[in-house]
Each structure stands twice: as C-alpha cells, then as structure tokens.
C-alpha positions as CSV (number, residue, x, y, z in Angstrom):
1,M,3.8,11.9,37.4
2,T,4.3,8.4,36.7
3,R,2.0,5.1,38.0
4,F,2.2,1.6,37.3
5,V,-0.3,-1.5,36.9
6,T,-0.3,-5.0,36.5
7,P,-2.1,-6.9,33.8
8,D,-4.4,-8.3,36.6
9,G,-4.7,-4.8,38.4
10,L,-6.1,-3.5,34.6
11,P,-9.7,-4.0,34.6
12,A,-10.0,-2.0,37.7
13,F,-8.3,1.0,36.6
14,L,-11.3,0.5,33.6
15,A,-13.5,0.7,35.8
16,F,-12.1,3.7,38.0
17,L,-12.2,5.9,34.3
18,S,-15.6,4.9,33.6
19,Q,-16.3,5.8,36.8
20,Q,-15.0,9.3,36.4
21,G,-18.2,9.7,34.0
22,N,-16.3,8.9,30.6
23,R,-16.8,6.5,27.9
24,V,-13.9,4.1,27.8
25,L,-12.9,2.6,24.6
26,V,-10.7,-0.8,24.7
27,P,-9.2,-3.1,21.5
28,V,-11.6,-5.9,21.1
29,E,-10.7,-8.7,19.1
30,K,-13.8,-10.0,16.8
31,P,-13.6,-13.4,15.4
32,A,-14.5,-13.8,12.3
33,A,-13.0,-15.4,9.0
34,K,-10.4,-12.5,9.0
35,R,-9.3,-11.6,12.8
36,S,-9.8,-8.1,13.6
37,I,-9.6,-6.0,16.5
38,V,-11.8,-3.2,16.7
39,F,-12.3,-0.1,19.4
40,E,-15.5,-0.3,21.4
41,P,-17.1,0.7,24.6
42,W,-15.9,-1.1,27.6
43,R,-18.2,-2.5,30.3
44,E,-17.8,-4.6,34.0
45,G,-16.1,-7.7,32.7
46,M,-15.6,-6.9,29.2
47,P,-12.7,-9.2,27.6
48,F,-9.9,-6.8,25.9
49,T,-6.8,-7.0,23.8
50,L,-3.5,-5.0,24.2
51,E,-2.3,-5.9,20.4
52,K,-2.6,-3.3,17.8
53,A,-5.7,-2.8,16.5
54,T,-6.9,-2.9,13.1
55,V,-9.3,-0.1,13.3
56,P,-7.8,3.3,14.7
57,A,-10.3,4.8,16.7
58,K,-10.6,8.1,14.9
59,E,-14.2,7.5,14.9
60,A,-13.8,9.1,18.8
61,V,-13.5,12.5,17.4
62,L,-14.4,12.0,13.5
63,P,-17.8,9.6,13.7
64,Q,-18.4,7.4,10.4
65,S,-21.3,9.4,10.3
66,E,-22.3,12.5,12.3
67,T,-25.4,14.8,12.9
68,L,-24.3,18.3,12.3
69,V,-28.1,20.1,12.7
70,R,-31.9,18.8,13.7
71,Y,-34.0,21.3,11.6
72,K,-37.8,21.4,11.9
73,K,-40.9,23.8,10.2
74,S,-43.5,24.7,12.3
75,R,-46.7,26.9,11.8
76,D,-48.0,29.4,14.2
77,P,-51.6,27.9,14.5
78,E,-53.2,31.4,15.0
79,N,-51.6,32.6,12.1
80,P,-50.6,29.7,9.7
81,S,-48.6,31.7,7.2
82,R,-46.3,32.4,10.0
83,I,-43.4,30.1,9.9
84,S,-40.7,29.4,12.2
85,M,-37.9,27.0,11.7
86,Q,-36.1,25.5,14.4
87,L,-32.6,24.8,14.5
88,D,-30.1,22.1,16.9
89,D,-26.9,22.5,16.2
90,K,-25.4,21.3,19.6
91,P,-22.4,19.3,18.9
92,E,-22.9,15.5,20.7
93,A,-19.6,14.8,22.5
94,E,-19.0,12.8,25.4
95,A,-16.4,12.6,27.8
96,T,-14.3,9.6,26.4
97,V,-11.1,8.0,27.0
98,V,-9.4,5.6,24.2
99,F,-7.5,3.0,25.6
100,A,-4.1,1.0,24.7
101,T,-4.2,2.6,21.3
102,R,-0.6,2.5,19.6
103,P,1.5,6.1,19.4
104,C,0.9,5.9,15.6
105,D,-2.8,6.5,16.4
106,A,-2.3,9.0,18.6
107,R,-0.5,11.2,16.4
108,G,-3.2,10.7,14.0
109,Y,-5.1,12.7,16.1
110,A,-2.6,15.0,16.4
111,I,-2.5,15.4,12.9
112,L,-6.0,15.9,12.2
113,D,-6.1,18.7,15.1
114,R,-4.0,21.2,12.3
115,P,-7.0,21.1,9.8
116,Y,-10.2,20.7,12.2
117,L,-8.7,23.8,14.8
118,K,-5.5,25.7,13.7
119,G,-7.1,26.8,10.5
120,P,-9.0,29.7,9.7
121,F,-12.1,28.6,11.5
122,A,-12.3,25.7,14.0
123,D,-14.5,23.0,13.5
124,P,-17.3,22.9,16.7
125,Y,-18.0,19.4,16.1
126,Y,-14.7,18.2,15.9
127,K,-13.4,20.7,18.5
128,A,-16.4,19.6,21.1
129,R,-14.9,15.8,20.9
130,R,-11.4,16.3,20.8
131,E,-11.6,18.4,24.2
132,A,-13.7,15.3,25.9
133,L,-10.9,13.0,24.9
134,T,-8.0,11.7,26.6
135,V,-5.8,9.5,24.8
136,I,-3.8,6.9,26.4
137,S,-1.5,4.8,24.1
138,L,0.6,2.0,24.5
139,T,4.0,1.9,23.4
140,C,5.5,-0.8,21.1
141,N,8.2,-2.8,22.1
142,S,9.2,-3.3,18.7
143,G,8.8,-2.7,14.8
144,C,6.9,-5.1,12.2
145,N,7.3,-4.9,8.7
146,T,4.2,-2.8,7.6
147,C,4.9,0.1,10.2
148,F,7.1,2.6,9.1
149,C,6.3,5.7,12.0
150,H,9.8,6.5,12.3
151,W,9.5,7.6,8.6
152,V,7.3,10.4,9.1
153,G,8.8,11.9,12.3
154,G,6.9,9.7,15.0
155,G,8.4,6.3,16.5
156,P,7.2,3.3,18.9
157,T,7.1,5.5,21.9
158,S,6.2,9.1,20.2
159,P,4.5,11.0,22.7
160,E,2.8,13.2,20.6
161,G,-1.2,13.1,20.5
162,S,-1.0,11.3,23.9
163,D,-2.0,12.2,27.2
164,I,-0.7,9.2,28.9
165,L,1.6,6.9,27.8
166,M,1.7,3.6,29.0
167,T,4.5,0.7,28.5
168,E,4.9,-2.9,29.1
169,I,7.8,-3.5,31.3
170,E,8.2,-6.8,33.4
171,G,5.4,-7.6,35.9
172,G,3.1,-4.7,34.5
173,Y,2.8,-1.1,32.6
174,V,4.6,1.9,33.7
175,L,2.4,5.3,32.6
176,Q,3.0,8.1,32.4
177,G,1.8,11.5,32.0
178,I,1.9,13.4,29.3
179,T,0.1,16.0,29.4
180,P,-1.7,18.2,31.9
181,K,-5.0,16.3,31.6
182,G,-2.8,12.6,31.7
183,E,-1.2,13.9,34.9
184,E,-4.5,15.1,36.2
185,L,-6.0,12.0,35.5
186,L,-2.8,9.7,36.5
187,A,-3.2,12.0,40.4
188,A,-6.3,10.9,40.9
189,S,-6.3,7.1,40.7
190,T,-5.6,4.8,43.3
191,L,-2.4,3.2,41.3
192,E,0.8,2.9,42.7
193,D,3.8,5.1,42.1
194,G,6.1,4.5,39.3
195,A,9.1,6.1,39.9
196,D,11.2,3.4,40.4
197,R,10.5,1.7,37.5
198,F,11.3,4.0,35.0
199,S,14.4,3.3,34.6
200,K,12.7,-0.2,33.0
201,V,10.9,1.9,30.7
202,E,13.9,3.9,29.2
203,E,15.4,0.2,28.4
204,V,12.0,-1.0,26.8
205,R,11.8,2.3,25.0
206,K,15.6,2.2,23.9
207,A,15.4,-1.4,22.4
208,A,12.2,-0.5,20.7
209,W,13.9,2.1,18.6
210,A,16.9,-0.1,17.6
211,S,14.6,-3.2,16.7
212,L,13.8,-0.7,13.6
213,V,15.1,-1.1,10.2
214,P,16.8,2.2,9.7
215,A,14.1,4.8,7.6
216,P,15.5,6.3,4.5
217,N,15.4,10.3,4.0
218,I,12.2,11.0,2.8
219,K,12.6,15.1,3.3
220,E,12.3,15.9,0.1
221,A,9.0,13.9,-0.6
222,P,6.8,17.4,-0.8
223,E,8.9,18.7,-3.7
224,K,9.6,15.4,-5.4
225,L,5.5,14.7,-5.4
226,A,4.6,18.0,-6.6
227,A,7.2,17.8,-9.8
228,M,5.8,14.9,-10.4
229,F,2.2,15.9,-10.3
230,T,2.0,16.0,-14.2
231,D,3.4,12.5,-14.8
232,V,0.7,10.7,-15.3
233,E,2.6,7.5,-17.0
234,F,4.2,7.9,-13.4
235,W,1.0,7.7,-11.7
236,Q,-0.3,5.0,-14.0
237,D,2.6,2.8,-13.4
238,Q,2.6,2.6,-9.4
239,T,-0.9,2.2,-9.3
240,D,-1.9,-0.6,-12.1
241,R,-2.8,-3.0,-9.3
242,C,-4.9,-0.7,-7.6
243,L,-8.7,-1.6,-7.3
244,S,-10.1,1.8,-6.0
245,C,-11.7,-0.2,-3.1
246,G,-10.9,2.6,-0.5
247,A,-9.6,0.7,2.2
248,C,-6.7,2.5,2.5
249,T,-8.9,5.7,3.4
250,Y,-11.2,3.6,5.5
251,F,-8.2,2.1,7.5
252,C,-6.6,5.2,8.1
253,P,-6.4,6.9,11.6
254,T,-5.7,10.6,9.5
255,C,-7.7,10.5,6.6
256,Y,-10.6,13.1,6.9
257,C,-12.4,12.9,3.5
258,F,-15.9,13.4,4.2
259,N,-19.8,13.9,2.4
260,I,-22.7,15.8,4.1
261,T,-26.0,14.7,2.9
262,D,-29.7,15.9,4.3
263,E,-32.0,13.1,5.7
264,G,-35.8,13.6,6.4
265,E,-39.1,15.5,4.7
266,G,-36.7,18.7,4.0
267,L,-38.3,21.4,5.0
268,S,-41.3,19.8,6.3
269,E,-43.1,19.6,9.6
270,K,-41.4,16.4,10.0
271,G,-38.1,18.0,10.5
272,G,-34.9,16.3,9.1
273,R,-31.3,16.5,9.8
274,R,-27.5,16.9,7.9
275,L,-25.0,14.9,8.4
276,R,-21.9,14.6,8.0
277,S,-20.1,10.9,6.9
278,W,-16.8,9.8,6.1
279,D,-16.2,10.0,2.2
280,N,-13.8,8.3,0.3
281,C,-11.2,9.6,-1.9
282,M,-10.3,6.6,-3.7
283,S,-13.9,6.6,-5.2
284,S,-14.9,7.5,-8.9
285,L,-17.3,9.5,-7.2
286,F,-15.9,11.5,-5.2
287,T,-15.1,14.5,-7.0
288,R,-18.1,14.3,-9.6
289,E,-19.9,17.5,-10.1
290,A,-23.4,17.9,-10.7
291,S,-22.7,19.2,-14.2
292,G,-21.5,15.3,-14.8
293,H,-17.7,16.5,-14.8
294,N,-14.9,15.2,-12.9
295,P,-11.4,15.8,-12.6
296,R,-10.3,12.8,-11.6
297,T,-11.7,10.3,-13.7
298,I,-8.9,7.6,-13.6
299,K,-7.7,5.9,-9.9
300,A,-4.1,7.2,-10.9
301,F,-5.5,10.7,-10.1
302,R,-7.1,9.5,-7.4
303,M,-4.0,8.2,-6.2
304,R,-2.1,10.9,-6.9
305,N,-4.2,13.1,-5.2
306,R,-4.4,10.8,-1.9
307,V,-0.6,10.5,-1.8
308,S,0.3,13.9,-2.6
309,H,-2.0,14.9,0.1
310,K,-0.2,13.0,2.5
311,Y,3.4,14.1,1.7
312,S,3.7,17.1,-0.1
313,T,0.4,19.6,-0.4
314,Y,-0.8,19.0,4.0
315,P,3.1,19.4,4.6
316,E,3.4,22.5,2.8
317,N,0.1,23.7,4.5
318,W,1.4,22.2,8.1
319,G,4.8,21.2,8.4
320,S,4.5,18.0,8.6
321,F,3.5,14.7,6.9
322,S,-0.5,13.5,7.1
323,C,0.8,10.0,7.7
324,S,1.4,8.5,10.9
325,G,3.2,5.4,9.2
326,C,0.9,3.0,11.1
327,G,1.2,0.4,8.3
328,R,-2.8,-0.6,7.7
329,C,-3.2,0.5,4.4
330,I,-0.5,-1.5,3.4
331,S,-1.2,-4.7,5.6
332,N,-5.3,-4.2,4.5
333,C,-5.1,-3.7,0.8
334,P,-5.5,-6.6,-1.0
335,V,-3.5,-6.4,-3.7
336,C,-0.5,-5.2,-1.4
337,L,-0.2,-1.7,-2.8
338,D,3.0,-0.4,-0.5
339,I,2.5,3.7,-0.3
340,R,6.4,3.6,1.2
341,A,6.9,2.3,-2.5
342,I,5.1,5.0,-4.4
343,V,7.0,8.0,-2.1
344,L,10.2,6.0,-2.8
345,A,9.6,6.0,-6.5
346,A,8.9,9.4,-6.6
347,L,12.2,10.6,-4.9
348,E,14.2,8.2,-7.3
349,A,12.1,9.2,-10.5
350,K,13.7,11.4,-13.2
351,Q,12.0,14.8,-12.6
352,P,9.7,15.5,-15.6
353,K,10.8,18.2,-18.1
354,A,9.2,21.3,-17.9
355,E,6.9,22.7,-20.5
C-alpha cells in the first residue's frame, strides 16, 4: 500500500489524521538561544517542520511523568470505624499519531517494546499507549556526522518500529504502509496512489545508504564490554570529561530509567496518587539506597552501567543493542563525549587479566 502527497497537501493529511480521533504529534521549531525542534500536538493552521527533532517523541509511550494509580480513603458515615480504599489504576492512553519522526526514533519504540511488553510481565500503562500509537517515519536522505544508526542494526530507511514509512522524492512524499495498522490508515485516506513513484523512492533510499560512512564491526561489543566491566581505570579514562548532567539520557529515545513517588496526603480522605517519572542513571543519587549506601559513587561507574546496558546486558537478554544510533547523546553533550568512541575503545583495549 503506497500513497503520494505533495508538500502543500500535508496539512490536509494531518487534518485527516486528527479527524480520525487521534492526537497528532508533529515536529515544531522552537526559536531560542539554542534552536530546538520538539514534538507538539498539531492543530489547524499550526506551522511544523520536517527536520529531525532535537528531542524524540518518546513521551508518546513513556510520559515524563505519569499517574500509575490514584487512591483515596473514605469512611462509612454510619460506621466511622469502617474504612474503604478507592483505587483507580486505569492507564491514561489516547489514540496518538507521531508524524515525521525518524527511523532511528521509530526503532526506539521497538527497543522499548522488549522490556515493557515481552518480559515476564507486560507493563499495562506502556502497553495501552503503545497499542494506541501509530508511527509515521520520514526516512533520511543522507547521514550526518553524529548519526550511527547503521552501526547498531538500523539505517536511514529502516522500517522497524514504523507503521508507515514516508520518503521524500521530487514533488512530494511517498507513504508506504509497513504494518496492517499503517496500511489501514493509508487506505482510509484520500491521498492519491503512489505505486508508480516507488522506483523513485528506491533510488532515494539507495542514495541515502550510499552517503553513510562504512560502519565498524561491533558485534563483539557485548563480550568486550563485559570483560572491561571491572577495569576501573578504563572507565575513569573514558569519562574524565563527563559532567554527570544526564543530557545523554534525557535526549535518548531508548533510555527508560524511572523513579516512583507518591503525591498527596497519603492514605487520607484527601487522597493522593502514585507517579512514575523519568530518572537519570548518570545522577549520583540514582542508586543511593535508603541505608545511604551507593554502589555507583563515581561517574565512571555510572557511565559504565549506561554503556554496558546498551551494548552488553541488553543484547545479552534481547539479542540487539539498546541504542538506535540517533546521535543525540553526542550532539547534545556539553563536553562532546562520544559513546561511539567508548565502544570502539573497549573493542580495541587489551582485556584485563583474570584474577
């Protein structure tokens, strides 16, 4: 299933998506001291851009802060000693379309799916949002110096995680249905058929791959990083410039560390709620226990955990890297720390002697 739309026809297509009962998230440029592009709900007449977003649309499935359960205690007026507890743990999920995200970010959803949906227990809050989500990705026409999607199994035209893959050609965009959900959406639209333009799509996608610098072979990264885990000197050397600001985690489409807190009057008649909020594994407080003990007291240990999770322990459990190669952790790092350099250094390092 393929459809074609001109640039002038995109607002009408977004209106169609909205009329289907969807919240439509589009990339919007935010003028500031440092220009940024973020995803926001679309409305009629709203300007948007098709440039790569500064911040991925991870919030569509993992909000920065979400209510897991609301609770409230009440007393029986005729028998005050009789107390009941009201709980509302219904997931807050609305039909959502993420429009013009990039393939690396769509792969981010696929990476999050494994621990949240395919483990021993599926997370009901994530599951509800994921099932209500439709992903329309815009393929990249060329690579850039901080992107490395092809290092980790993706690419500028990777369909993984997308329901519809959109490719820019001369005169407009060809939309290709990838999943049944995507094909159904395209079939319901009034866009013209794009089958006769698909040869142009293939040419553009081929040129995009040709623009990439050849990727190094990092298949041995899981074993190499596991072997370097106890080499404190290696990790201190690699993270010497790190500020532990956490920007790398907050801009990442695949990081999913969180904290759980309670708000309100506790188990009182005023009630309260339990929240799940993004957290930052690079923070010195992230692993501090109630006793005061902290197993990751220095930033080298925290970066070791972050990099090892993405390139060693996650692959060990799920068979792929927990990194989509979007490059945001590089481009948004205030000291230009490059995760690629850390992985390559581990591959090239002499393995520590076994004790």
